[in-house]
PDBQT receptor file of N, H, CA, C and O in Angstrom, charges set to zero:
ATOM      1  N   UNK A   1     129.001  69.951 113.431  1.00  0.00    +0.000 N 
ATOM      2  CA  UNK A   1     127.758  70.032 114.167  1.00  0.00    +0.000 C 
ATOM      3  C   UNK A   1     127.918  71.061 115.274  1.00  0.00    +0.000 C 
ATOM      4  O   UNK A   1     128.772  70.919 116.149  1.00  0.00    +0.000 OA
ATOM      5  N   UNK A   2     127.114  72.065 115.230  1.00  0.00    +0.000 N 
ATOM      6  H   UNK A   2     126.421  72.180 114.520  1.00  0.00    +0.000 HD
ATOM      7  CA  UNK A   2     127.133  73.131 116.226  1.00  0.00    +0.000 C 
ATOM      8  C   UNK A   2     126.279  72.712 117.418  1.00  0.00    +0.000 C 
ATOM      9  O   UNK A   2     125.295  71.988 117.269  1.00  0.00    +0.000 OA
ATOM     10  N   UNK A   3     126.662  73.167 118.575  1.00  0.00    +0.000 N 
ATOM     11  H   UNK A   3     127.461  73.755 118.696  1.00  0.00    +0.000 HD
ATOM     12  CA  UNK A   3     125.855  72.891 119.763  1.00  0.00    +0.000 C 
ATOM     13  C   UNK A   3     124.490  73.550 119.640  1.00  0.00    +0.000 C 
ATOM     14  O   UNK A   3     124.334  74.532 118.914  1.00  0.00    +0.000 OA
ATOM     15  N   UNK A   4     123.520  73.025 120.334  1.00  0.00    +0.000 N 
ATOM     16  H   UNK A   4     123.646  72.228 120.924  1.00  0.00    +0.000 HD
ATOM     17  CA  UNK A   4     122.154  73.511 120.238  1.00  0.00    +0.000 C 
ATOM     18  C   UNK A   4     121.994  74.863 120.920  1.00  0.00    +0.000 C 
ATOM     19  O   UNK A   4     121.296  75.738 120.408  1.00  0.00    +0.000 OA
ATOM     20  N   UNK A   5     122.635  75.038 122.067  1.00  0.00    +0.000 N 
ATOM     21  H   UNK A   5     123.203  74.327 122.482  1.00  0.00    +0.000 HD
ATOM     22  CA  UNK A   5     122.493  76.278 122.834  1.00  0.00    +0.000 C 
ATOM     23  C   UNK A   5     123.842  76.943 123.080  1.00  0.00    +0.000 C 
ATOM     24  O   UNK A   5     124.891  76.298 123.067  1.00  0.00    +0.000 OA
ATOM     25  N   UNK A   6     123.780  78.243 123.303  1.00  0.00    +0.000 N 
ATOM     26  H   UNK A   6     122.928  78.767 123.314  1.00  0.00    +0.000 HD
ATOM     27  CA  UNK A   6     124.972  79.015 123.654  1.00  0.00    +0.000 C 
ATOM     28  C   UNK A   6     125.436  78.592 125.042  1.00  0.00    +0.000 C 
ATOM     29  O   UNK A   6     124.617  78.385 125.937  1.00  0.00    +0.000 OA
ATOM     30  N   UNK A   7     126.755  78.464 125.222  1.00  0.00    +0.000 N 
ATOM     31  H   UNK A   7     127.420  78.632 124.495  1.00  0.00    +0.000 HD
ATOM     32  CA  UNK A   7     127.297  78.070 126.521  1.00  0.00    +0.000 C 
ATOM     33  C   UNK A   7     126.933  79.067 127.628  1.00  0.00    +0.000 C 
ATOM     34  O   UNK A   7     126.620  78.667 128.749  1.00  0.00    +0.000 OA
ATOM     35  N   UNK A   8     126.977  80.342 127.313  1.00  0.00    +0.000 N 
ATOM     36  H   UNK A   8     127.231  80.667 126.403  1.00  0.00    +0.000 HD
ATOM     37  CA  UNK A   8     126.832  81.372 128.338  1.00  0.00    +0.000 C 
ATOM     38  C   UNK A   8     125.392  81.716 128.683  1.00  0.00    +0.000 C 
ATOM     39  O   UNK A   8     125.010  81.701 129.853  1.00  0.00    +0.000 OA
ATOM     40  N   UNK A   9     124.596  82.025 127.671  1.00  0.00    +0.000 N 
ATOM     41  H   UNK A   9     124.906  82.037 126.721  1.00  0.00    +0.000 HD
ATOM     42  CA  UNK A   9     123.250  82.529 127.950  1.00  0.00    +0.000 C 
ATOM     43  C   UNK A   9     122.144  81.496 127.758  1.00  0.00    +0.000 C 
ATOM     44  O   UNK A   9     121.038  81.682 128.264  1.00  0.00    +0.000 OA
ATOM     45  N   UNK A  10     122.422  80.415 127.039  1.00  0.00    +0.000 N 
ATOM     46  H   UNK A  10     123.321  80.264 126.628  1.00  0.00    +0.000 HD
ATOM     47  CA  UNK A  10     121.426  79.364 126.856  1.00  0.00    +0.000 C 
ATOM     48  C   UNK A  10     120.480  79.576 125.690  1.00  0.00    +0.000 C 
ATOM     49  O   UNK A  10     119.533  78.808 125.525  1.00  0.00    +0.000 OA
ATOM     50  N   UNK A  11     120.714  80.613 124.863  1.00  0.00    +0.000 N 
ATOM     51  H   UNK A  11     121.483  81.237 124.997  1.00  0.00    +0.000 HD
ATOM     52  CA  UNK A  11     119.844  80.863 123.713  1.00  0.00    +0.000 C 
ATOM     53  C   UNK A  11     120.027  79.748 122.680  1.00  0.00    +0.000 C 
ATOM     54  O   UNK A  11     121.145  79.289 122.444  1.00  0.00    +0.000 OA
ATOM     55  N   UNK A  12     118.927  79.321 122.072  1.00  0.00    +0.000 N 
ATOM     56  H   UNK A  12     118.020  79.694 122.263  1.00  0.00    +0.000 HD
ATOM     57  CA  UNK A  12     118.988  78.300 121.028  1.00  0.00    +0.000 C 
ATOM     58  C   UNK A  12     119.585  78.949 119.783  1.00  0.00    +0.000 C 
ATOM     59  O   UNK A  12     119.036  79.916 119.255  1.00  0.00    +0.000 OA
ATOM     60  N   UNK A  13     120.725  78.407 119.311  1.00  0.00    +0.000 N 
ATOM     61  H   UNK A  13     121.172  77.621 119.740  1.00  0.00    +0.000 HD
ATOM     62  CA  UNK A  13     121.422  79.003 118.176  1.00  0.00    +0.000 C 
ATOM     63  C   UNK A  13     121.568  78.048 116.992  1.00  0.00    +0.000 C 
ATOM     64  O   UNK A  13     121.919  78.486 115.896  1.00  0.00    +0.000 OA
ATOM     65  N   UNK A  14     121.312  76.778 117.184  1.00  0.00    +0.000 N 
ATOM     66  H   UNK A  14     121.028  76.423 118.074  1.00  0.00    +0.000 HD
ATOM     67  CA  UNK A  14     121.562  75.798 116.128  1.00  0.00    +0.000 C 
ATOM     68  C   UNK A  14     120.661  75.991 114.910  1.00  0.00    +0.000 C 
ATOM     69  O   UNK A  14     121.031  75.591 113.807  1.00  0.00    +0.000 OA
ATOM     70  N   UNK A  15     119.503  76.589 115.085  1.00  0.00    +0.000 N 
ATOM     71  H   UNK A  15     119.202  76.914 115.982  1.00  0.00    +0.000 HD
ATOM     72  CA  UNK A  15     118.572  76.765 113.974  1.00  0.00    +0.000 C 
ATOM     73  C   UNK A  15     119.113  77.732 112.925  1.00  0.00    +0.000 C 
ATOM     74  O   UNK A  15     118.700  77.671 111.767  1.00  0.00    +0.000 OA
ATOM     75  N   UNK A  16     120.014  78.612 113.301  1.00  0.00    +0.000 N 
ATOM     76  H   UNK A  16     120.350  78.661 114.241  1.00  0.00    +0.000 HD
ATOM     77  CA  UNK A  16     120.552  79.619 112.387  1.00  0.00    +0.000 C 
ATOM     78  C   UNK A  16     121.868  79.210 111.745  1.00  0.00    +0.000 C 
ATOM     79  O   UNK A  16     122.349  79.905 110.849  1.00  0.00    +0.000 OA
ATOM     80  N   UNK A  17     122.454  78.122 112.168  1.00  0.00    +0.000 N 
ATOM     81  H   UNK A  17     122.064  77.558 112.896  1.00  0.00    +0.000 HD
ATOM     82  CA  UNK A  17     123.802  77.780 111.717  1.00  0.00    +0.000 C 
ATOM     83  C   UNK A  17     123.877  77.438 110.240  1.00  0.00    +0.000 C 
ATOM     84  O   UNK A  17     124.830  77.840 109.573  1.00  0.00    +0.000 OA
ATOM     85  N   UNK A  18     122.905  76.712 109.707  1.00  0.00    +0.000 N 
ATOM     86  H   UNK A  18     122.130  76.386 110.249  1.00  0.00    +0.000 HD
ATOM     87  CA  UNK A  18     122.951  76.319 108.296  1.00  0.00    +0.000 C 
ATOM     88  C   UNK A  18     122.957  77.549 107.378  1.00  0.00    +0.000 C 
ATOM     89  O   UNK A  18     123.736  77.621 106.428  1.00  0.00    +0.000 OA
ATOM     90  N   UNK A  19     122.087  78.504 107.673  1.00  0.00    +0.000 N 
ATOM     91  H   UNK A  19     121.454  78.446 108.445  1.00  0.00    +0.000 HD
ATOM     92  CA  UNK A  19     122.046  79.721 106.861  1.00  0.00    +0.000 C 
ATOM     93  C   UNK A  19     123.338  80.525 107.017  1.00  0.00    +0.000 C 
ATOM     94  O   UNK A  19     123.852  81.072 106.041  1.00  0.00    +0.000 OA
ATOM     95  N   UNK A  20     123.859  80.594 108.237  1.00  0.00    +0.000 N 
ATOM     96  H   UNK A  20     123.442  80.149 109.029  1.00  0.00    +0.000 HD
ATOM     97  CA  UNK A  20     125.125  81.286 108.474  1.00  0.00    +0.000 C 
ATOM     98  C   UNK A  20     126.239  80.662 107.646  1.00  0.00    +0.000 C 
ATOM     99  O   UNK A  20     127.018  81.370 107.007  1.00  0.00    +0.000 OA
ATOM    100  N   UNK A  21     126.311  79.356 107.661  1.00  0.00    +0.000 N 
ATOM    101  H   UNK A  21     125.678  78.782 108.180  1.00  0.00    +0.000 HD
ATOM    102  CA  UNK A  21     127.364  78.644 106.937  1.00  0.00    +0.000 C 
ATOM    103  C   UNK A  21     127.261  78.871 105.430  1.00  0.00    +0.000 C 
ATOM    104  O   UNK A  21     128.267  79.135 104.772  1.00  0.00    +0.000 OA
ATOM    105  N   UNK A  22     126.050  78.768 104.884  1.00  0.00    +0.000 N 
ATOM    106  H   UNK A  22     125.233  78.552 105.418  1.00  0.00    +0.000 HD
ATOM    107  CA  UNK A  22     125.844  78.971 103.451  1.00  0.00    +0.000 C 
ATOM    108  C   UNK A  22     126.226  80.380 103.019  1.00  0.00    +0.000 C 
ATOM    109  O   UNK A  22     126.922  80.565 102.021  1.00  0.00    +0.000 OA
ATOM    110  N   UNK A  23     125.770  81.358 103.767  1.00  0.00    +0.000 N 
ATOM    111  H   UNK A  23     125.205  81.207 104.577  1.00  0.00    +0.000 HD
ATOM    112  CA  UNK A  23     126.010  82.748 103.377  1.00  0.00    +0.000 C 
ATOM    113  C   UNK A  23     127.472  83.149 103.520  1.00  0.00    +0.000 C 
ATOM    114  O   UNK A  23     127.977  83.917 102.702  1.00  0.00    +0.000 OA
ATOM    115  N   UNK A  24     128.160  82.647 104.537  1.00  0.00    +0.000 N 
ATOM    116  H   UNK A  24     127.749  82.023 105.202  1.00  0.00    +0.000 HD
ATOM    117  CA  UNK A  24     129.573  82.995 104.687  1.00  0.00    +0.000 C 
ATOM    118  C   UNK A  24     130.426  82.285 103.642  1.00  0.00    +0.000 C 
ATOM    119  O   UNK A  24     131.450  82.822 103.221  1.00  0.00    +0.000 OA
ATOM    120  N   UNK A  25     130.027  81.097 103.219  1.00  0.00    +0.000 N 
ATOM    121  H   UNK A  25     129.195  80.661 103.561  1.00  0.00    +0.000 HD
ATOM    122  CA  UNK A  25     130.755  80.400 102.165  1.00  0.00    +0.000 C 
ATOM    123  C   UNK A  25     130.604  81.102 100.818  1.00  0.00    +0.000 C 
ATOM    124  O   UNK A  25     131.461  80.972  99.945  1.00  0.00    +0.000 OA
ATOM    125  N   UNK A  26     129.512  81.846 100.654  1.00  0.00    +0.000 N 
ATOM    126  H   UNK A  26     128.816  81.952 101.363  1.00  0.00    +0.000 HD
ATOM    127  CA  UNK A  26     129.301  82.609  99.421  1.00  0.00    +0.000 C 
ATOM    128  C   UNK A  26     130.089  83.920  99.439  1.00  0.00    +0.000 C 
ATOM    129  O   UNK A  26     130.134  84.627  98.432  1.00  0.00    +0.000 OA
ATOM    130  N   UNK A  27     130.707  84.250 100.570  1.00  0.00    +0.000 N 
ATOM    131  H   UNK A  27     130.671  83.677 101.388  1.00  0.00    +0.000 HD
ATOM    132  CA  UNK A  27     131.557  85.427 100.632  1.00  0.00    +0.000 C 
ATOM    133  C   UNK A  27     131.012  86.592 101.436  1.00  0.00    +0.000 C 
ATOM    134  O   UNK A  27     131.642  87.649 101.480  1.00  0.00    +0.000 OA
ATOM    135  N   UNK A  28     129.868  86.433 102.070  1.00  0.00    +0.000 N 
ATOM    136  H   UNK A  28     129.356  85.575 102.035  1.00  0.00    +0.000 HD
ATOM    137  CA  UNK A  28     129.326  87.527 102.882  1.00  0.00    +0.000 C 
ATOM    138  C   UNK A  28     130.123  87.677 104.172  1.00  0.00    +0.000 C 
ATOM    139  O   UNK A  28     130.729  86.720 104.653  1.00  0.00    +0.000 OA
ATOM    140  N   UNK A  29     130.116  88.869 104.718  1.00  0.00    +0.000 N 
ATOM    141  H   UNK A  29     129.624  89.646 104.326  1.00  0.00    +0.000 HD
ATOM    142  CA  UNK A  29     130.808  89.154 105.965  1.00  0.00    +0.000 C 
ATOM    143  C   UNK A  29     130.090  88.449 107.125  1.00  0.00    +0.000 C 
ATOM    144  O   UNK A  29     128.879  88.613 107.278  1.00  0.00    +0.000 OA
ATOM    145  N   UNK A  30     130.805  87.674 107.938  1.00  0.00    +0.000 N 
ATOM    146  H   UNK A  30     131.788  87.541 107.814  1.00  0.00    +0.000 HD
ATOM    147  CA  UNK A  30     130.164  86.953 109.046  1.00  0.00    +0.000 C 
ATOM    148  C   UNK A  30     129.429  87.868 110.028  1.00  0.00    +0.000 C 
ATOM    149  O   UNK A  30     128.374  87.496 110.543  1.00  0.00    +0.000 OA
ATOM    150  N   UNK A  31     129.961  89.035 110.288  1.00  0.00    +0.000 N 
ATOM    151  H   UNK A  31     130.817  89.337 109.870  1.00  0.00    +0.000 HD
ATOM    152  CA  UNK A  31     129.294  89.963 111.207  1.00  0.00    +0.000 C 
ATOM    153  C   UNK A  31     127.958  90.434 110.672  1.00  0.00    +0.000 C 
ATOM    154  O   UNK A  31     126.986  90.527 111.422  1.00  0.00    +0.000 OA
ATOM    155  N   UNK A  32     127.896  90.733 109.380  1.00  0.00    +0.000 N 
ATOM    156  H   UNK A  32     128.685  90.658 108.771  1.00  0.00    +0.000 HD
ATOM    157  CA  UNK A  32     126.639  91.168 108.768  1.00  0.00    +0.000 C 
ATOM    158  C   UNK A  32     125.614  90.044 108.744  1.00  0.00    +0.000 C 
ATOM    159  O   UNK A  32     124.423  90.277 108.952  1.00  0.00    +0.000 OA
ATOM    160  N   UNK A  33     126.072  88.836 108.491  1.00  0.00    +0.000 N 
ATOM    161  H   UNK A  33     127.039  88.646 108.322  1.00  0.00    +0.000 HD
ATOM    162  CA  UNK A  33     125.157  87.676 108.472  1.00  0.00    +0.000 C 
ATOM    163  C   UNK A  33     124.564  87.461 109.861  1.00  0.00    +0.000 C 
ATOM    164  O   UNK A  33     123.361  87.234 109.993  1.00  0.00    +0.000 OA
ATOM    165  N   UNK A  34     125.394  87.531 110.891  1.00  0.00    +0.000 N 
ATOM    166  H   UNK A  34     126.371  87.716 110.784  1.00  0.00    +0.000 HD
ATOM    167  CA  UNK A  34     124.888  87.338 112.251  1.00  0.00    +0.000 C 
ATOM    168  C   UNK A  34     123.903  88.438 112.632  1.00  0.00    +0.000 C 
ATOM    169  O   UNK A  34     122.917  88.169 113.317  1.00  0.00    +0.000 OA
ATOM    170  N   UNK A  35     124.155  89.673 112.200  1.00  0.00    +0.000 N 
ATOM    171  H   UNK A  35     124.956  89.891 111.643  1.00  0.00    +0.000 HD
ATOM    172  CA  UNK A  35     123.205  90.757 112.458  1.00  0.00    +0.000 C 
ATOM    173  C   UNK A  35     121.867  90.474 111.791  1.00  0.00    +0.000 C 
ATOM    174  O   UNK A  35     120.814  90.669 112.398  1.00  0.00    +0.000 OA
ATOM    175  N   UNK A  36     121.904  90.011 110.538  1.00  0.00    +0.000 N 
ATOM    176  H   UNK A  36     122.760  89.852 110.045  1.00  0.00    +0.000 HD
ATOM    177  CA  UNK A  36     120.668  89.691 109.812  1.00  0.00    +0.000 C 
ATOM    178  C   UNK A  36     119.904  88.547 110.467  1.00  0.00    +0.000 C 
ATOM    179  O   UNK A  36     118.673  88.530 110.446  1.00  0.00    +0.000 OA
ATOM    180  N   UNK A  37     120.625  87.592 111.046  1.00  0.00    +0.000 N 
ATOM    181  H   UNK A  37     121.625  87.605 111.063  1.00  0.00    +0.000 HD
ATOM    182  CA  UNK A  37     119.978  86.438 111.679  1.00  0.00    +0.000 C 
ATOM    183  C   UNK A  37     119.473  86.754 113.092  1.00  0.00    +0.000 C 
ATOM    184  O   UNK A  37     118.796  85.928 113.705  1.00  0.00    +0.000 OA
ATOM    185  N   UNK A  38     119.793  87.923 113.602  1.00  0.00    +0.000 N 
ATOM    186  H   UNK A  38     120.343  88.594 113.104  1.00  0.00    +0.000 HD
ATOM    187  CA  UNK A  38     119.328  88.316 114.934  1.00  0.00    +0.000 C 
ATOM    188  C   UNK A  38     120.210  87.812 116.052  1.00  0.00    +0.000 C 
ATOM    189  O   UNK A  38     119.769  87.727 117.199  1.00  0.00    +0.000 OA
ATOM    190  N   UNK A  39     121.445  87.476 115.739  1.00  0.00    +0.000 N 
ATOM    191  H   UNK A  39     121.803  87.545 114.808  1.00  0.00    +0.000 HD
ATOM    192  CA  UNK A  39     122.397  87.027 116.759  1.00  0.00    +0.000 C 
ATOM    193  C   UNK A  39     123.218  88.248 117.169  1.00  0.00    +0.000 C 
ATOM    194  O   UNK A  39     124.196  88.591 116.506  1.00  0.00    +0.000 OA
ATOM    195  N   UNK A  40     122.817  88.907 118.268  1.00  0.00    +0.000 N 
ATOM    196  H   UNK A  40     122.021  88.627 118.806  1.00  0.00    +0.000 HD
ATOM    197  CA  UNK A  40     123.439  90.165 118.655  1.00  0.00    +0.000 C 
ATOM    198  C   UNK A  40     124.339  90.043 119.887  1.00  0.00    +0.000 C 
ATOM    199  O   UNK A  40     125.255  90.849 120.051  1.00  0.00    +0.000 OA
ATOM    200  N   UNK A  41     124.103  89.074 120.741  1.00  0.00    +0.000 N 
ATOM    201  H   UNK A  41     123.359  88.419 120.608  1.00  0.00    +0.000 HD
ATOM    202  CA  UNK A  41     124.921  88.926 121.943  1.00  0.00    +0.000 C 
ATOM    203  C   UNK A  41     126.301  88.398 121.579  1.00  0.00    +0.000 C 
ATOM    204  O   UNK A  41     126.428  87.499 120.747  1.00  0.00    +0.000 OA
ATOM    205  N   UNK A  42     127.323  88.952 122.198  1.00  0.00    +0.000 N 
ATOM    206  H   UNK A  42     127.219  89.682 122.873  1.00  0.00    +0.000 HD
ATOM    207  CA  UNK A  42     128.692  88.541 121.856  1.00  0.00    +0.000 C 
ATOM    208  C   UNK A  42     128.964  87.091 122.213  1.00  0.00    +0.000 C 
ATOM    209  O   UNK A  42     129.793  86.449 121.569  1.00  0.00    +0.000 OA
ATOM    210  N   UNK A  43     128.285  86.554 123.227  1.00  0.00    +0.000 N 
ATOM    211  H   UNK A  43     127.611  87.075 123.750  1.00  0.00    +0.000 HD
ATOM    212  CA  UNK A  43     128.519  85.161 123.597  1.00  0.00    +0.000 C 
ATOM    213  C   UNK A  43     127.980  84.218 122.517  1.00  0.00    +0.000 C 
ATOM    214  O   UNK A  43     128.598  83.195 122.222  1.00  0.00    +0.000 OA
ATOM    215  N   UNK A  44     126.846  84.556 121.937  1.00  0.00    +0.000 N 
ATOM    216  H   UNK A  44     126.345  85.387 122.177  1.00  0.00    +0.000 HD
ATOM    217  CA  UNK A  44     126.273  83.726 120.872  1.00  0.00    +0.000 C 
ATOM    218  C   UNK A  44     127.068  83.876 119.584  1.00  0.00    +0.000 C 
ATOM    219  O   UNK A  44     127.268  82.901 118.859  1.00  0.00    +0.000 OA
ATOM    220  N   UNK A  45     127.521  85.088 119.296  1.00  0.00    +0.000 N 
ATOM    221  H   UNK A  45     127.359  85.880 119.884  1.00  0.00    +0.000 HD
ATOM    222  CA  UNK A  45     128.327  85.327 118.096  1.00  0.00    +0.000 C 
ATOM    223  C   UNK A  45     129.621  84.523 118.162  1.00  0.00    +0.000 C 
ATOM    224  O   UNK A  45     130.094  84.004 117.151  1.00  0.00    +0.000 OA
ATOM    225  N   UNK A  46     130.182  84.428 119.352  1.00  0.00    +0.000 N 
ATOM    226  H   UNK A  46     129.798  84.850 120.173  1.00  0.00    +0.000 HD
ATOM    227  CA  UNK A  46     131.406  83.652 119.550  1.00  0.00    +0.000 C 
ATOM    228  C   UNK A  46     131.206  82.198 119.161  1.00  0.00    +0.000 C 
ATOM    229  O   UNK A  46     132.104  81.570 118.599  1.00  0.00    +0.000 OA
ATOM    230  N   UNK A  47     130.022  81.658 119.462  1.00  0.00    +0.000 N 
ATOM    231  H   UNK A  47     129.293  82.167 119.919  1.00  0.00    +0.000 HD
ATOM    232  CA  UNK A  47     129.744  80.254 119.153  1.00  0.00    +0.000 C 
ATOM    233  C   UNK A  47     129.790  80.008 117.640  1.00  0.00    +0.000 C 
ATOM    234  O   UNK A  47     130.230  78.945 117.202  1.00  0.00    +0.000 OA
ATOM    235  N   UNK A  48     129.340  80.978 116.841  1.00  0.00    +0.000 N 
ATOM    236  H   UNK A  48     128.982  81.841 117.197  1.00  0.00    +0.000 HD
ATOM    237  CA  UNK A  48     129.365  80.834 115.392  1.00  0.00    +0.000 C 
ATOM    238  C   UNK A  48     130.763  81.061 114.835  1.00  0.00    +0.000 C 
ATOM    239  O   UNK A  48     131.255  80.273 114.027  1.00  0.00    +0.000 OA
ATOM    240  N   UNK A  49     131.391  82.131 115.267  1.00  0.00    +0.000 N 
ATOM    241  H   UNK A  49     130.992  82.771 115.923  1.00  0.00    +0.000 HD
ATOM    242  CA  UNK A  49     132.688  82.530 114.707  1.00  0.00    +0.000 C 
ATOM    243  C   UNK A  49     133.780  81.520 115.029  1.00  0.00    +0.000 C 
ATOM    244  O   UNK A  49     134.634  81.246 114.185  1.00  0.00    +0.000 OA
ATOM    245  N   UNK A  50     133.765  80.964 116.233  1.00  0.00    +0.000 N 
ATOM    246  H   UNK A  50     133.071  81.187 116.918  1.00  0.00    +0.000 HD
ATOM    247  CA  UNK A  50     134.850  80.078 116.642  1.00  0.00    +0.000 C 
ATOM    248  C   UNK A  50     134.586  78.599 116.344  1.00  0.00    +0.000 C 
ATOM    249  O   UNK A  50     135.434  77.754 116.635  1.00  0.00    +0.000 OA
ATOM    250  N   UNK A  51     133.436  78.277 115.772  1.00  0.00    +0.000 N 
ATOM    251  H   UNK A  51     132.748  78.963 115.535  1.00  0.00    +0.000 HD
ATOM    252  CA  UNK A  51     133.087  76.885 115.503  1.00  0.00    +0.000 C 
ATOM    253  C   UNK A  51     133.927  76.313 114.358  1.00  0.00    +0.000 C 
ATOM    254  O   UNK A  51     134.120  76.973 113.337  1.00  0.00    +0.000 OA
ATOM    255  N   UNK A  52     134.418  75.107 114.526  1.00  0.00    +0.000 N 
ATOM    256  H   UNK A  52     134.262  74.570 115.355  1.00  0.00    +0.000 HD
ATOM    257  CA  UNK A  52     135.148  74.392 113.483  1.00  0.00    +0.000 C 
ATOM    258  C   UNK A  52     134.398  73.110 113.173  1.00  0.00    +0.000 C 
ATOM    259  O   UNK A  52     134.159  72.296 114.065  1.00  0.00    +0.000 OA
ATOM    260  N   UNK A  53     134.024  72.925 111.906  1.00  0.00    +0.000 N 
ATOM    261  H   UNK A  53     134.218  73.586 111.181  1.00  0.00    +0.000 HD
ATOM    262  CA  UNK A  53     133.323  71.702 111.509  1.00  0.00    +0.000 C 
ATOM    263  C   UNK A  53     134.272  70.518 111.575  1.00  0.00    +0.000 C 
ATOM    264  O   UNK A  53     135.340  70.537 110.963  1.00  0.00    +0.000 OA
ATOM    265  N   UNK A  54     133.887  69.493 112.312  1.00  0.00    +0.000 N 
ATOM    266  H   UNK A  54     133.019  69.477 112.810  1.00  0.00    +0.000 HD
ATOM    267  CA  UNK A  54     134.719  68.303 112.466  1.00  0.00    +0.000 C 
ATOM    268  C   UNK A  54     134.244  67.198 111.537  1.00  0.00    +0.000 C 
ATOM    269  O   UNK A  54     135.015  66.304 111.186  1.00  0.00    +0.000 OA
ATOM    270  N   UNK A  55     132.999  67.253 111.143  1.00  0.00    +0.000 N 
ATOM    271  H   UNK A  55     132.372  67.978 111.427  1.00  0.00    +0.000 HD
ATOM    272  CA  UNK A  55     132.424  66.208 110.301  1.00  0.00    +0.000 C 
ATOM    273  C   UNK A  55     132.790  66.423 108.903  1.00  0.00    +0.000 C 
ATOM    274  O   UNK A  55     132.398  65.642 108.036  1.00  0.00    +0.000 OA
TER     275      UNK A  55
């Protein structure tokens, strides 16, 4: 479960996580997926890249 907002800037990021997860599991480059989803700030990108699913 990803947090709802970015720690640094407060942008809502949880709405994009499911698509990010699906596309990266299919083998797409995480950087390209984040660009397509409109996640351009490095603080928000960090939230996706460093997230570890615990569930």
